[in-house]
C-alpha positions as semicolon CSV with decimal commas, in nm:
position;residue;x (nm);y (nm);z (nm)
1;X;8,332;9,878;8,620
2;X;8,379;10,017;8,969
3;X;8,609;10,270;8,962
4;X;8,829;10,125;9,243
5;X;8,841;9,761;9,120
6;X;9,218;9,833;9,064
7;X;9,289;9,842;9,456
8;X;9,145;9,544;9,574
9;X;9,367;9,260;9,526
10;X;9,565;9,492;9,757
11;X;9,303;9,513;10,097
12;X;9,406;9,167;10,149
13;X;9,725;9,274;10,309
14;X;9,553;9,571;10,480
15;X;9,552;9,409;10,834
16;X;9,907;9,304;10,844
17;X;10,062;9,670;10,856
18;X;9,932;9,904;11,167
19;X;10,114;10,205;11,322
20;X;10,008;10,354;11,622
21;X;9,917;10,718;11,698
22;X;10,029;10,808;12,041
23;X;9,630;10,788;12,148
24;X;9,663;10,439;11,950
25;X;9,406;10,548;11,756
26;X;9,489;10,571;11,386
27;X;9,574;10,252;11,166
28;X;9,744;10,334;10,825
29;X;9,926;10,141;10,570
30;X;10,223;10,297;10,443
31;X;10,253;10,056;10,121
32;X;9,968;10,178;9,922
33;X;9,974;10,573;9,805
34;X;9,725;10,572;9,597
35;X;9,760;10,887;9,386
36;X;9,437;11,044;9,123
37;X;9,639;11,055;8,835
38;X;9,640;10,778;8,866
39;X;9,259;10,675;8,992
40;X;9,137;10,871;8,703
41;X;9,351;10,685;8,435
42;X;9,283;10,360;8,532
43;X;8,898;10,354;8,520
44;X;8,971;10,456;8,161
45;X;9,151;10,185;8,082
46;X;8,965;9,932;8,298
47;X;8,598;10,031;8,121
48;X;8,759;9,895;7,806
49;X;8,896;9,562;7,957
50;X;8,540;9,460;8,164
51;X;8,381;9,237;7,975
52;X;8,742;9,017;7,858
53;X;8,653;8,771;7,989
54;X;8,950;8,498;8,065
55;X;8,852;8,205;8,227
56;X;8,619;8,022;8,387
57;X;8,576;7,774;8,628
58;X;8,228;7,618;8,676
59;X;8,009;7,970;8,680
60;X;8,284;8,172;8,817
61;X;8,483;8,411;8,578
62;X;8,815;8,617;8,554
63;X;8,811;8,930;8,372
64;X;9,130;9,053;8,170
65;X;9,104;9,349;8,404
66;X;9,119;9,157;8,691
67;X;9,452;8,985;8,605
68;X;9,584;9,387;8,433
69;X;9,488;9,512;8,773
70;X;9,648;9,296;8,970
71;X;9,983;9,335;8,859
72;X;9,951;9,680;8,798
73;X;9,933;9,681;9,173
74;X;10,220;9,513;9,224
75;X;10,404;9,763;9,016
76;X;10,277;10,048;9,150
77;X;10,400;9,895;9,525
78;X;10,731;9,817;9,370
79;X;10,735;9,493;9,347
80;X;10,939;9,253;9,101
81;X;10,728;9,166;8,869
82;X;10,823;8,791;8,698
83;X;10,795;8,730;8,284
84;X;10,511;8,464;8,366
85;X;10,305;8,683;8,587
86;X;9,997;8,619;8,446
87;X;10,021;8,308;8,399
88;X;10,087;8,260;8,757
89;X;9,814;8,468;8,866
90;X;9,579;8,394;8,674
91;X;9,649;8,016;8,749
92;X;9,557;8,132;9,172
93;X;9,280;8,341;9,050
94;X;9,125;8,021;8,909
95;X;9,259;7,777;9,214
96;X;9,060;8,064;9,449
97;X;8,715;8,026;9,189
98;X;8,755;7,643;9,225
99;X;8,793;7,716;9,621
100;X;8,470;7,938;9,648
101;X;8,252;7,697;9,415
102;X;8,316;7,435;9,691
103;X;8,289;7,608;9,940
104;X;7,963;7,759;9,828
105;X;7,878;7,352;9,802
106;X;7,952;7,270;10,100
107;X;7,779;7,612;10,266
108;X;8,060;7,732;10,438
109;X;7,969;7,934;10,671
110;X;8,066;8,350;10,638
111;X;7,894;8,567;10,860
112;X;7,754;8,911;10,676
113;X;7,845;9,048;10,990
114;X;8,239;8,900;10,881
115;X;8,221;9,075;10,500
116;X;8,051;9,443;10,710
117;X;8,285;9,515;10,955
118;X;8,567;9,409;10,713
119;X;8,433;9,655;10,481
120;X;8,406;9,907;10,723
121;X;8,767;9,845;10,820
122;X;8,899;9,903;10,483
123;X;8,664;10,218;10,399
124;X;8,766;10,354;10,720
125;X;9,137;10,307;10,612
126;X;9,068;10,521;10,273
127;X;8,856;10,777;10,466
128;X;9,148;10,810;10,652
129;X;9,391;10,793;10,378
130;X;9,256;11,096;10,166
131;X;9,148;11,309;10,490
132;X;8,753;11,236;10,531
133;X;8,488;11,108;10,407
134;X;8,411;11,425;10,160
135;X;8,738;11,385;10,042
136;X;8,744;11,038;9,909
137;X;8,387;11,025;9,756
138;X;8,563;11,272;9,571
139;X;8,823;11,110;9,427
140;X;8,613;10,763;9,414
141;X;8,338;10,955;9,217
142;X;8,147;10,737;9,423
143;X;7,956;10,751;9,762
144;X;8,070;10,510;10,029
145;X;7,787;10,314;10,031
146;X;7,873;10,204;9,670
147;X;8,228;10,185;9,720
148;X;8,114;9,895;9,982
149;X;7,931;9,787;9,762
150;X;8,194;9,751;9,494
151;X;8,422;9,579;9,736
152;X;8,128;9,330;9,944
153;X;8,121;8,953;9,666
154;X;8,499;9,038;9,623
155;X;8,574;9,047;10,037
156;X;8,265;8,703;10,089
157;X;8,459;8,523;9,825
158;X;8,837;8,597;9,985
159;X;8,671;8,503;10,261
160;X;8,491;8,131;10,160
161;X;8,845;8,045;9,935
162;X;9,058;8,130;10,241
163;X;8,777;7,881;10,470
164;X;8,764;7,592;10,231
165;X;9,125;7,620;10,157
166;X;9,166;7,599;10,635
167;X;8,900;7,320;10,567
168;X;9,114;7,094;10,343
169;X;9,419;7,138;10,549
170;X;9,272;7,162;10,874
171;X;9,403;6,828;11,018
172;X;9,714;6,837;10,931
173;X;9,991;6,742;11,147
174;X;10,395;6,711;11,154
175;X;10,646;6,482;11,330
176;X;10,961;6,557;11,476
177;X;11,110;6,315;11,169
178;X;10,856;6,476;10,871
179;X;11,110;6,818;11,003
180;X;11,434;6,614;11,019
181;X;11,369;6,435;10,677
182;X;11,280;6,765;10,490
183;X;11,573;6,958;10,652
184;X;11,792;6,710;10,514
185;X;11,670;6,704;10,138
186;X;11,791;7,129;10,158
187;X;12,151;7,126;10,004
188;X;12,381;7,238;10,262
189;X;12,509;7,517;10,046
190;X;12,127;7,642;10,007
191;X;12,063;7,695;10,356
192;X;11,984;8,060;10,505
193;X;12,243;8,205;10,732
194;X;12,080;8,413;11,074
195;X;12,251;8,685;11,209
196;X;12,275;8,724;11,604
197;X;11,864;8,708;11,738
198;X;11,671;8,686;12,031
199;X;11,395;8,622;12,179
200;X;11,311;8,906;12,460
201;X;11,042;9,052;12,693
202;X;10,977;9,330;12,872
203;X;10,760;9,469;13,163
204;X;10,695;9,821;13,173
205;X;10,576;10,094;13,422
206;X;10,460;10,414;13,360
207;X;10,555;10,627;13,642
208;X;10,225;10,840;13,735
209;X;10,272;11,225;13,805
210;X;10,144;11,374;14,125
211;X;9,841;11,460;14,234
212;X;9,923;11,863;14,184
213;X;10,091;11,830;13,852
214;X;9,759;11,623;13,704
215;X;9,557;11,963;13,869
216;X;9,767;12,166;13,633
217;X;9,730;12,016;13,347
218;X;9,382;12,028;13,384
219;X;9,320;12,343;13,485
220;X;9,493;12,400;13,169
221;X;9,274;12,242;12,922
222;X;8,983;12,409;13,109
223;X;9,132;12,721;13,032
224;X;9,188;12,623;12,642
225;X;8,849;12,527;12,642
226;X;8,701;12,861;12,752
227;X;8,912;13,091;12,515
228;X;8,769;12,842;12,243
229;X;8,413;12,847;12,383
230;X;8,461;13,240;12,359
231;X;8,535;13,266;11,984
232;X;8,968;13,426;12,146
233;X;9,137;13,092;11,927
234;X;9,002;12,797;11,721
235;X;9,019;12,438;11,860
236;X;9,259;12,419;11,588
237;X;9,510;12,664;11,627
238;X;9,522;12,549;12,019
239;X;9,555;12,233;11,917
240;X;9,842;12,265;11,664
241;X;10,023;12,494;12,005
242;X;9,952;12,322;12,293
243;X;9,850;11,939;12,256
244;X;10,111;11,657;12,308
245;X;9,996;11,392;12,089
246;X;10,209;11,431;11,803
247;X;10,022;11,213;11,578
248;X;9,747;11,465;11,546
249;X;9,886;11,842;11,598
250;X;10,025;11,897;11,316
251;X;9,664;11,829;11,189
252;X;9,502;12,050;11,419
253;X;9,398;11,754;11,684
254;X;9,211;11,597;11,406
255;X;9,195;11,273;11,326
256;X;8,856;11,006;11,304
257;X;8,780;10,694;11,515
258;X;8,500;10,467;11,476
259;X;8,276;10,361;11,770
260;X;8,354;10,027;11,697
261;X;8,710;10,018;11,695
262;X;8,860;9,835;11,977
263;X;9,252;9,947;11,935
264;X;9,060;10,318;12,046
265;X;9,130;10,348;12,376
266;X;8,719;10,347;12,559
267;X;8,732;10,603;12,813
268;X;8,819;10,845;12,445
269;X;8,576;10,707;12,252
270;X;8,335;10,732;12,462
271;X;8,364;11,047;12,597
272;X;8,362;11,193;12,167
273;X;8,060;10,993;12,099
274;X;7,879;11,180;12,330
275;X;7,947;11,520;12,169
276;X;7,693;11,707;11,958
277;X;7,900;11,856;11,642
278;X;8,091;12,123;11,733
279;X;7,986;12,052;12,092
280;X;8,358;12,061;12,339
281;X;8,400;11,769;12,598
282;X;8,443;11,843;12,965
283;X;8,817;11,750;13,084
284;X;8,915;11,389;13,046
285;X;9,116;11,080;13,124
286;X;9,292;10,816;12,868
287;X;9,570;10,558;12,929
288;X;9,705;10,839;12,779
289;X;9,657;11,146;12,959
290;X;9,408;11,407;12,979
291;X;9,216;11,575;12,674
292;X;8,956;11,820;12,595
293;X;8,765;11,682;12,223
294;X;8,582;11,822;11,964
295;X;8,331;11,662;11,751
296;X;8,359;11,773;11,395
297;X;8,078;11,558;11,200
298;X;7,941;11,219;11,269
299;X;7,768;10,955;11,045
300;X;7,670;10,663;11,243
301;X;7,932;10,465;11,382
302;X;8,241;10,689;11,197
303;X;8,347;11,072;11,390
304;X;8,633;11,305;11,298
305;X;8,707;11,506;11,617
306;X;8,994;11,707;11,692
307;X;9,131;11,697;12,038
308;X;9,413;11,894;12,215
309;X;9,624;11,590;12,488
310;X;9,810;11,721;12,784
311;X;10,061;11,464;12,938
312;X;10,108;11,607;13,333
313;X;10,495;11,625;13,370
314;X;10,670;11,315;13,606
315;X;10,947;11,413;13,819
316;X;11,199;11,153;13,964
317;X;11,060;11,085;14,259
318;X;10,798;10,931;14,035
319;X;11,001;10,781;13,856
320;X;11,175;10,614;14,184
321;X;10,871;10,455;14,309
322;X;10,823;10,285;14,002
323;X;11,166;10,146;13,988
324;X;11,076;10,021;14,339
325;X;10,747;9,842;14,203
326;X;10,929;9,667;13,978
327;X;11,240;9,581;14,197
328;X;10,993;9,399;14,381
329;X;10,843;9,223;14,040
330;X;11,210;9,124;13,957
331;X;11,291;9,006;14,320
332;X;10,945;8,744;14,283
333;X;11,093;8,611;13,920
334;X;11,410;8,536;14,024
335;X;11,296;8,354;14,344
336;X;11,038;8,182;14,139
337;X;10,682;8,249;14,284
338;X;10,598;8,430;13,989
339;X;10,629;8,361;13,618
340;X;10,710;8,567;13,317
341;X;10,372;8,574;13,194
342;X;10,219;8,602;13,535
343;X;10,389;8,915;13,621
344;X;10,360;9,082;13,294
345;X;9,978;9,022;13,249
346;X;9,927;9,201;13,678
347;X;10,192;9,499;13,585
348;X;10,290;9,559;13,275
349;X;10,173;9,892;13,082
350;X;10,263;9,836;12,784
351;X;9,949;9,720;12,598
352;X;10,160;9,604;12,313
353;X;10,361;9,318;12,481
354;X;10,023;9,190;12,744
355;X;9,888;8,994;12,369
356;X;10,204;8,866;12,292
357;X;10,280;8,787;12,702
358;X;10,555;9,051;12,756
359;X;10,757;8,926;12,441
360;X;10,868;9,157;12,161
361;X;10,812;9,076;11,870
362;X;10,986;9,147;11,510
363;X;10,961;9,065;11,144
364;X;11,049;8,663;11,210
365;X;10,784;8,692;11,529
366;X;10,895;8,629;11,853
367;X;11,287;8,609;11,737
368;X;11,429;9,018;11,700
369;X;11,751;9,130;11,539
370;X;11,947;9,419;11,732
371;X;11,842;9,624;11,464
372;X;11,498;9,620;11,534
373;X;11,579;9,649;11,917
374;X;11,650;10,086;12,009
375;X;11,965;10,125;12,118
376;X;11,929;10,179;12,523
377;X;11,809;9,780;12,546
378;X;12,087;9,656;12,321
379;X;12,310;9,813;12,513
380;X;12,177;9,650;12,821
381;X;12,133;9,317;12,706
382;X;12,502;9,243;12,672
383;X;12,508;9,205;13,043
384;X;12,264;8,965;13,045
385;X;12,287;8,566;13,076
386;X;12,044;8,371;12,923
387;X;11,757;8,301;13,183
388;X;11,816;8,616;13,376
389;X;11,591;8,947;13,457
390;X;11,768;9,337;13,377
391;X;11,776;9,555;13,636
392;X;11,490;9,809;13,632
393;X;11,595;10,072;13,370
394;X;11,463;10,415;13,243
395;X;11,405;10,431;12,928
396;X;11,170;10,667;12,677
397;X;10,888;10,476;12,506
398;X;10,711;10,496;12,191
399;X;10,542;10,870;12,279
400;X;10,874;10,945;12,409
401;X;10,750;10,924;12,739
402;X;10,964;10,806;13,035
403;X;10,893;10,456;13,141
404;X;11,064;10,221;13,360
405;X;11,148;9,879;13,245
406;X;11,260;9,475;13,379
407;X;11,383;9,298;13,022
408;X;11,366;8,941;13,028
409;X;11,661;8,779;12,813
410;X;11,474;8,432;12,736
411;X;11,689;8,315;12,397
412;X;11,950;8,425;12,173
413;X;12,141;8,236;11,881
414;X;12,503;8,343;11,714
415;X;12,528;8,407;11,369
416;X;12,520;8,069;11,234
417;X;12,412;7,893;10,921
418;X;12,039;7,728;10,989
419;X;12,057;7,399;11,164
420;X;11,825;7,203;11,296
421;X;11,904;7,237;11,678
422;X;11,859;7,660;11,678
423;X;11,596;7,694;11,378
424;X;11,346;7,425;11,430
425;X;11,019;7,627;11,488
426;X;11,095;7,798;11,097
427;X;11,176;7,416;10,985
428;X;10,886;7,280;11,126
429;X;10,636;7,590;10,967
430;X;10,752;7,606;10,617
431;X;10,765;7,160;10,654
432;X;10,411;7,219;10,720
433;X;10,370;7,434;10,487
434;X;10,534;7,237;10,219
435;X;10,292;6,929;10,404
436;X;9,946;7,124;10,336
437;X;10,066;7,293;9,950
438;X;10,088;6,906;9,886
439;X;9,716;6,827;10,049
440;X;9,598;7,104;9,898
441;X;9,705;7,013;9,537
442;X;9,585;6,613;9,569
443;X;9,213;6,763;9,651
444;X;9,284;7,045;9,323
445;X;9,326;6,688;9,094
446;X;9,039;6,553;9,226
447;X;8,841;6,773;9,245
448;X;8,909;7,044;8,908
449;X;8,773;6,745;8,692
450;X;8,432;6,797;8,796
451;X;8,440;7,162;8,714
452;X;8,354;7,299;8,401
453;X;8,742;7,498;8,306
454;X;8,778;7,723;7,971
455;X;9,065;7,935;7,980
456;X;9,055;8,193;7,694
457;X;9,333;8,123;7,352
458;X;9,580;8,383;7,503
459;X;9,675;8,146;7,737
460;X;9,627;7,818;7,680
461;X;9,990;7,859;7,608
462;X;10,083;7,854;8,005
463;X;10,309;7,562;8,170
464;X;10,090;7,672;8,520
465;X;9,691;7,654;8,350
466;X;9,818;7,352;8,159
467;X;9,954;7,129;8,479
468;X;9,719;7,247;8,739
469;X;9,392;7,268;8,464
470;X;9,503;6,968;8,207
471;X;9,137;6,949;8,091
472;X;8,989;7,325;7,996
473;X;8,802;7,378;7,735
474;X;8,939;7,596;7,463
475;X;8,781;7,941;7,331
C-alpha cells in the first residue's frame, strides 16, 4: 500500500488555491500541512486495510483504506464529519467507478500528456512543501518516480469520471422561466442574506524608474556576484541581506521552478535554465526588477535556484508620468472611444486582472465584499457612482511596490435578502446545477442495472447505497 495513498483525495482541490511570491514562481496549498508523524503512523494502518474490498462496480473495486483515508483527510483539514460520512463517501466512490466504466466503454480521450502534466504539478507541490526533492523522498520513503506511479491510476480515473460527467450534462441548458420557477420554490425564510457586494475593475500601471537608478541596481548586483565568486560571501548570505523578494529572502533566495511552468517569468526562467550547477548568471531583467541567479541543482525540467532581486527606486516624477498616462486613458474611457476591456488589455501592467478583463475577483467570483478589498481602494469607492471611473490613484501593490491605478465601479448591491433581480446569476447557477444533478441521477438509474454491483455486509444498511444501488449483491 503506498505511503502516500492517504493524501490522494486532497489533491483534487490543489488548483483552487494559489499564492504568488513577488516573482510569481511559487504555488502552495496552505490548507494541507502533512507531518512526518501522520505519514508514518498512517502507513502502518494502511497496510492492514489494503486488501479489504468493500464494494465492486463492474470490474472496479473500492478498498476500505480508500474510504478511511478520505475521512481522515477531512479531519486533518478541520472539516466537520457527518454521522453518515462513510455511507455518503462510499456512494460517491461507487458512482465514480460507474462513470469510469462508461468512459472507458465510450473511449473518452484522456491523453497521457494530461495525466503526466498533472502528476508533475502535484509532485512539484510536495517537493516545494518539504524543502526539496531529497527531503520529500526521505519523508515519503519512496522516489519521485514511485510516488508518481502511485498517483497515476487515480489521477487518470479522476479525469475519466469528470469527462463522463461533463459528457452527460454537455447539452443541458436553462431558460429564465426555469430560473424563476426554481427561485419561487425556495421558502422565503431560507433565502440567504448578502452584505454589500461590488463588481470592481482596475487598470494598473507600474511607474518605470529612470535609467540612472536602473544602472545603479545593476552595478550593485554585479558587485554581489563578484563577492560570491571570489569566495568573500555566500550567495545565500547576500540574498538574505539584500534581496527584495519577500517570498524567498529569508530562504537565502532559494525556491524551486519547473521549465514548463507558465506562471514563471519567461526571462527569469530562460536565464536560470541556461546555467550549470553552481554557476551564477549575469544581471538579468524580469518584469519584477533585476536579478542574479545561481543554479543549485537541476533534475530534467525541475531546478532549485537562488536569486537576488533588486528593484530600481521609483521617484515622484516617475509616478507623475504614470498618473498622466492613466489620466489620458481615463479620458478615452469617459468619451467612449475606448472600452474598459480594451484599456486593460492595452495598458494594464497587472497580470492577474488581465485574465479577468480587469475585474477584481473574490470568493464569489466577480462579486467582492468590502473586506476583500484593500482599505485604500474602499475609501475611494465611496466617491464613485456605478459606471464611473476614478481619478488615477497611487497605492502599494501585493509586493509593496508603488503603482498607479484607475478604478471602475461596474456594479454595487446594498445589503439584501436574495432576490431574482439582484442575484439572478447566482440563482441561475444553482438552477443549472440542480438540473445537471437530476440528469446525472437519471443516467445512473438507466445504467447501473447493467453493471455488477457488490457491497460489503458492513455497508448494506446505508440508505444512500440502497437508494442509488438497489440491486447490489451482498457479500
